[in-house]
Backbone bond lengths (Angstrom), bond angles and torsions (degrees), N, CA, C in turn:
res aa  C-N    CA-C-N  psi(-1)  N-CA   C-N-CA  omega(-1)  CA-C   N-CA-C  phi
1 X - - - 1.476 - - 1.467 108.08 -
2 X 1.231 120.30 -42.99 1.588 121.97 -176.08 1.516 108.42 -64.34
3 X 1.488 115.53 -34.24 1.393 111.84 -176.91 1.533 109.97 -72.64
4 X 1.358 123.82 -27.66 1.396 124.86 176.24 1.409 110.47 -62.63
5 X 1.380 117.74 -43.00 1.471 118.49 -174.07 1.549 110.05 -72.87
6 X 1.330 117.58 -32.49 1.472 119.90 176.17 1.535 110.63 -67.13
7 X 1.352 112.33 -38.80 1.500 115.14 176.22 1.499 113.33 -62.53
8 X 1.341 117.61 -46.12 1.476 120.00 179.99 1.548 110.55 -60.96
9 X 1.416 116.87 -46.84 1.365 121.85 179.80 1.628 114.93 -62.67
10 X 1.302 113.81 -34.54 1.508 120.13 173.89 1.522 111.15 -65.51
11 X 1.374 112.67 -45.90 1.478 117.84 -179.73 1.477 111.36 -62.20
12 X 1.328 114.01 -45.58 1.530 118.41 179.62 1.640 110.06 -59.48
13 X 1.166 117.27 -41.50 1.500 125.29 178.54 1.530 108.37 -58.50
14 X 1.367 111.29 -51.33 1.560 117.86 -176.80 1.503 110.20 -60.87
15 X 1.394 116.59 -40.01 1.561 121.92 -175.07 1.554 101.02 -71.71
16 X 1.389 122.68 -38.12 1.404 117.90 -177.22 1.499 113.99 -66.58
17 X 1.358 115.66 -44.14 1.408 125.88 172.51 1.543 117.92 -47.36
18 X 1.406 111.20 -52.48 1.380 123.34 175.10 1.620 114.65 -58.01
19 X 1.380 108.23 -45.43 1.458 113.57 -179.82 1.598 108.93 -67.33
20 X 1.299 114.29 -38.78 1.482 114.63 -179.88 1.525 113.85 -63.59
21 X 1.422 109.60 -36.28 1.546 112.84 -177.51 1.530 111.63 -66.59
22 X 1.340 115.64 -34.07 1.472 123.58 -177.68 1.606 106.29 -72.95
23 X 1.278 113.29 -35.65 1.547 113.42 -174.54 1.516 105.86 -78.74
24 X 1.351 127.39 -28.64 1.389 127.87 178.77 1.496 114.35 -80.29
25 X 1.425 112.78 -39.71 1.468 120.80 -179.08 1.501 109.08 -124.38
26 X 1.312 119.95 86.79 1.404 120.97 178.61 1.513 117.96 -66.75
27 X 1.282 114.36 149.48 1.595 118.39 179.39 1.573 104.49 -64.86
28 X 1.400 108.82 156.83 1.515 110.75 179.75 1.491 104.18 -74.42
29 X 1.363 114.05 173.94 1.496 122.85 -171.64 1.463 111.93 -56.95
30 X 1.308 116.64 124.01 1.525 121.49 -179.85 1.471 114.79 86.33
31 X 1.271 124.54 -3.53 1.455 123.24 -173.76 1.390 117.98 87.53
32 X 1.334 123.92 -167.55 1.430 127.53 -178.34 1.545 110.35 -71.18
33 X 1.254 123.50 -34.59 1.467 122.63 -175.45 1.448 107.77 -68.02
34 X 1.328 124.65 -43.15 1.486 125.32 -179.62 1.588 107.48 -72.13
35 X 1.275 116.81 -35.01 1.419 119.89 177.14 1.556 114.48 -58.89
36 X 1.342 112.40 -44.56 1.459 116.04 176.45 1.405 113.22 -72.90
37 X 1.350 123.02 -30.02 1.544 119.66 171.99 1.519 105.98 -70.84
38 X 1.158 123.46 -39.45 1.587 124.00 175.50 1.546 110.48 -58.45
39 X 1.291 115.34 -39.81 1.493 118.39 175.24 1.524 110.76 -65.43
40 X 1.349 116.31 -49.68 1.391 118.51 -179.32 1.560 114.52 -55.57
41 X 1.429 113.25 -43.37 1.381 117.28 174.53 1.353 119.24 -62.02
42 X 1.435 113.08 -33.43 1.448 117.84 -180.00 1.540 109.05 -75.05
43 X 1.326 117.99 -27.51 1.477 119.19 179.34 1.501 106.26 -64.97
44 X 1.422 114.59 -49.42 1.492 118.42 -174.86 1.589 107.95 -60.72
45 X 1.268 118.94 -36.58 1.409 123.61 -174.03 1.479 107.95 -72.65
46 X 1.463 119.02 -40.50 1.356 123.17 -176.97 1.625 107.85 -69.50
47 X 1.199 117.49 -38.05 1.463 115.54 -177.00 1.561 109.37 -71.63
48 X 1.289 119.84 -23.76 1.402 124.93 178.49 1.520 110.23 -80.29
49 X 1.359 118.73 -42.86 1.365 121.83 178.76 1.351 122.74 -84.68
50 X 1.335 118.86 -16.81 1.438 128.09 -176.09 1.386 115.83 51.02
51 X 1.366 117.59 42.05 1.448 123.59 176.34 1.544 111.40 -151.55
52 X 1.291 119.82 161.87 1.510 117.33 -174.73 1.549 112.34 -61.78
53 X 1.287 120.82 145.31 1.296 127.66 -174.55 1.528 108.94 -117.65
54 X 1.386 118.75 124.80 1.367 125.65 178.97 1.523 114.54 -94.91
55 X 1.401 118.30 151.83 1.331 115.74 179.62 1.445 114.11 -81.17
56 X 1.293 125.62 -176.30 1.452 119.92 -169.68 1.537 116.94 -60.91
57 X 1.272 118.94 -24.35 1.382 122.44 176.65 1.410 110.95 -80.67
58 X 1.262 124.52 -21.54 1.409 127.88 173.53 1.638 105.72 82.56
59 X 1.263 122.47 19.95 1.381 122.17 -178.43 1.451 113.66 -77.42
60 X 1.288 125.23 -53.00 1.449 126.32 178.16 1.568 111.31 -141.92
61 X 1.379 116.36 159.44 1.321 119.90 -179.63 1.514 115.65 -77.01
62 X 1.344 120.21 130.96 1.475 122.04 179.02 1.568 109.35 -67.99
63 X 1.357 118.60 -45.95 1.428 123.82 -163.25 1.506 106.13 -142.49
64 X 1.355 119.05 134.19 1.460 124.48 164.07 1.380 113.69 -107.21
65 X 1.374 121.00 125.95 1.388 123.98 175.32 1.482 113.25 -91.64
66 X 1.358 113.46 120.12 1.633 111.37 -173.74 1.467 108.05 -117.30
67 X 1.282 124.84 -20.22 1.476 123.99 176.38 1.466 113.51 -121.26
68 X 1.326 114.58 162.41 1.621 119.09 170.96 1.407 110.27 -63.58
69 X 1.308 120.43 153.39 1.486 118.22 164.94 1.389 118.32 -51.42
70 X 1.250 119.71 140.10 1.536 122.30 179.86 1.557 111.15 -105.42
71 X 1.438 114.58 132.04 1.435 118.43 -175.82 1.654 102.71 -65.17
72 X 1.391 112.11 167.77 1.316 121.65 177.79 1.586 109.72 -71.88
73 X 1.270 120.05 125.15 1.440 126.72 -177.07 1.502 111.47 -97.01
74 X 1.286 119.27 117.35 1.484 124.15 175.80 1.629 107.16 -92.44
75 X 1.289 114.39 135.08 1.373 117.18 174.20 1.515 111.44 -84.16
76 X 1.346 110.04 147.97 1.470 121.13 176.19 1.534 115.70 -71.99
77 X 1.201 124.41 130.18 1.357 120.68 -176.91 1.571 110.00 -84.59
78 X 1.308 126.80 144.39 1.421 126.32 -178.20 1.549 109.45 -64.86
79 X 1.223 120.32 154.10 1.544 121.60 168.38 1.552 112.61 -67.96
80 X 1.215 109.63 147.24 1.621 117.58 -176.52 1.499 102.30 -77.67
81 X 1.296 115.18 131.85 1.504 122.89 174.01 1.434 112.31 -104.41
82 X 1.334 124.08 112.03 1.447 127.61 -178.96 1.451 110.19 -77.36
83 X 1.386 122.04 143.18 1.303 121.27 178.80 1.574 111.89 -70.32
84 X 1.317 117.81 155.65 1.449 123.38 178.64 1.580 109.74 -51.50
85 X 1.415 116.94 137.80 1.384 119.93 169.89 1.630 106.38 87.87
86 X 1.279 124.71 -4.38 1.427 127.99 176.91 1.563 106.55 -94.30
87 X 1.274 119.45 112.39 1.301 124.10 177.19 1.535 115.73 -104.73
88 X 1.352 119.16 147.29 1.407 118.85 177.45 1.555 108.01 -84.10
89 X 1.291 114.63 165.88 1.404 127.35 -172.54 1.546 107.25 -70.27
90 X 1.268 115.16 -40.96 1.587 120.57 -177.56 1.606 105.21 -139.77
91 X 1.373 107.44 135.32 1.604 109.48 174.13 1.416 107.01 -102.24
92 X 1.333 121.24 127.09 1.461 127.59 170.55 1.529 114.69 -97.72
93 X 1.297 114.95 146.97 1.384 118.50 176.90 1.512 111.94 -90.93
94 X 1.301 117.50 143.87 1.487 113.75 176.50 1.434 114.87 -64.30
95 X 1.373 114.40 155.13 1.480 112.00 175.78 1.558 117.38 -73.41
96 X 1.326 112.22 150.36 1.440 114.03 -174.15 1.529 112.73 -57.99
97 X 1.366 113.31 147.38 1.541 117.39 -177.60 1.511 112.22 -79.73
98 X 1.338 120.65 116.94 1.384 116.33 -179.70 1.533 114.48 -64.65
99 X 1.319 115.72 163.46 1.425 114.43 174.13 1.408 116.19 -65.39
100 X 1.333 123.48 160.69 1.411 126.16 -178.38 1.525 108.18 -70.29
101 X 1.223 119.77 134.59 1.397 131.80 -175.51 1.632 108.13 -115.75
102 X 1.461 117.40 88.89 1.479 116.28 -174.52 1.518 110.48 -73.36
103 X 1.246 119.21 -31.43 1.534 122.51 178.36 1.467 112.38 -62.15
104 X 1.325 112.40 -47.05 1.515 119.96 178.35 1.590 110.50 -57.79
105 X 1.309 110.94 -50.05 1.367 122.44 -176.54 1.585 113.69 -55.48
106 X 1.349 115.18 -48.61 1.323 122.98 176.63 1.662 115.20 -68.96
107 X 1.363 108.51 -27.57 1.402 115.60 169.98 1.486 114.25 -62.27
108 X 1.404 116.22 -49.83 1.381 125.17 -178.61 1.521 110.52 -62.84
109 X 1.448 117.47 -43.49 1.359 121.66 -179.49 1.538 109.99 -58.67
110 X 1.386 118.52 -48.30 1.446 122.88 -176.46 1.502 108.77 -66.14
111 X 1.350 120.99 -32.54 1.560 119.09 -178.17 1.478 101.20 -69.57
112 X 1.253 122.95 -49.97 1.493 127.15 -172.94 1.529 109.30 -56.37
113 X 1.317 116.01 -49.23 1.504 122.61 179.79 1.548 109.01 -61.40
114 X 1.383 116.45 -43.08 1.441 117.55 -176.51 1.499 108.70 -71.00
115 X 1.383 122.72 -16.88 1.503 120.63 174.09 1.470 109.01 -82.81
116 X 1.200 126.28 -3.12 1.475 127.71 172.06 1.542 115.35 105.81
117 X 1.357 114.80 8.13 1.527 117.32 176.46 1.538 110.50 -86.81
118 X 1.268 114.83 157.09 1.451 124.61 179.42 1.473 111.50 -120.46
119 X 1.366 117.37 169.06 1.519 124.01 173.95 1.609 108.89 47.62
120 X 1.323 116.52 62.40 1.503 121.96 -178.56 1.522 98.32 -79.51
121 X 1.481 109.24 135.28 1.443 117.08 172.94 1.498 112.64 -153.85
122 X 1.329 117.47 165.28 1.407 122.72 178.45 1.517 114.08 53.90
123 X 1.369 113.72 55.26 1.430 120.93 178.96 1.464 106.58 -83.29
124 X 1.394 120.66 116.37 1.434 127.11 -179.24 1.570 107.87 -123.27
125 X 1.383 111.44 142.52 1.432 117.00 179.18 1.576 107.99 -80.07
126 X 1.313 116.49 144.91 1.422 120.11 177.93 1.612 109.21 -103.10
127 X 1.328 117.19 163.65 1.412 119.60 -172.26 1.525 113.94 -65.01
128 X 1.321 111.29 -26.28 1.544 114.87 -174.32 1.512 112.01 -102.74
129 X 1.373 120.68 26.64 1.427 123.50 -179.27 1.398 121.12 84.95
130 X 1.357 117.10 0.82 1.404 120.35 178.94 1.592 109.68 -90.87
131 X 1.372 119.49 169.18 1.395 124.64 175.57 1.543 107.35 -118.04
132 X 1.300 115.66 141.13 1.503 116.76 171.57 1.572 105.41 -117.67
133 X 1.294 110.26 144.99 1.577 115.90 174.75 1.436 110.64 -150.78
134 X 1.341 118.30 170.44 1.383 131.54 171.93 1.520 108.29 -111.07
135 X 1.363 118.68 132.91 1.414 124.37 175.39 1.547 112.29 -153.97
136 X 1.308 110.54 163.46 1.604 111.55 -178.13 1.452 104.33 -100.22
137 X 1.439 108.47 144.16 1.421 119.85 168.96 1.533 106.12 -124.64
138 X 1.308 117.18 106.67 1.459 124.10 -175.94 1.527 100.20 74.21
139 X 1.419 123.65 -118.13 1.435 120.21 179.21 1.527 110.38 -119.46
140 X 1.386 114.72 24.26 1.413 120.92 178.58 1.487 114.25 -109.39
141 X 1.296 125.81 130.45 1.340 125.78 173.13 1.563 116.10 -79.59
142 X 1.310 123.16 123.04 1.374 127.85 -177.54 1.544 114.40 -118.73
143 X 1.397 117.74 151.86 1.377 114.31 176.23 1.588 105.83 -103.39
144 X 1.289 112.61 138.70 1.541 121.13 -165.94 1.549 108.90 -121.24
145 X 1.273 117.65 150.44 1.454 123.54 169.35 1.554 111.65 -122.93
146 X 1.337 118.86 127.58 1.503 120.36 170.83 1.434 112.39 -113.21
147 X 1.339 115.77 121.58 1.445 120.26 178.63 1.512 114.30 -78.88
148 X 1.356 118.54 -173.56 1.354 124.77 -172.65 1.574 109.61 -65.54
149 X 1.347 119.38 -35.75 1.376 125.92 -176.77 1.607 112.79 -75.19
150 X 1.384 119.46 -15.99 1.309 121.94 -176.02 1.581 115.22 100.57
151 X 1.374 115.15 7.98 1.480 115.93 179.57 1.525 109.65 -81.57
152 X 1.218 119.59 130.26 1.422 126.81 177.22 1.468 110.76 -99.21
153 X 1.486 114.04 131.84 1.437 117.65 176.54 1.539 103.39 -135.82
154 X 1.264 113.46 149.04 1.590 130.01 176.40 1.484 105.23 -84.14
155 X 1.325 114.97 130.28 1.514 121.29 174.85 1.421 109.00 -89.10
């Protein structure tokens, strides 16, 4: 009998505390679903405007944009290591190494830097006339490809 009374009193105290919390700190307009939609809209507007976005009352910024958007970064897969004694059916020789092209390398570097990337390194010529390099976009390192016309694309 005493346990039942204690349970009822504890439940009443809990309900009173929850009610008081809602009375002193009401939910944003429309509850949590509308607040998350408002935050998502503010996120899209913040990335487009590149400046702090305030909520409808103008009291404080929801989001501050500090870096440029970063392209998707794909991780390189490690090479496959075959067990000892396992031989492939045909052995291919690597293609001959082309002579170093300083002008093409500087062309690729300038195209990458003009596209907004920083700290360009490891510029390597591809077999089809493209250039591959690593550079920083914001604080993220990305792998890039520069084609013969100077178009830069992230891999």
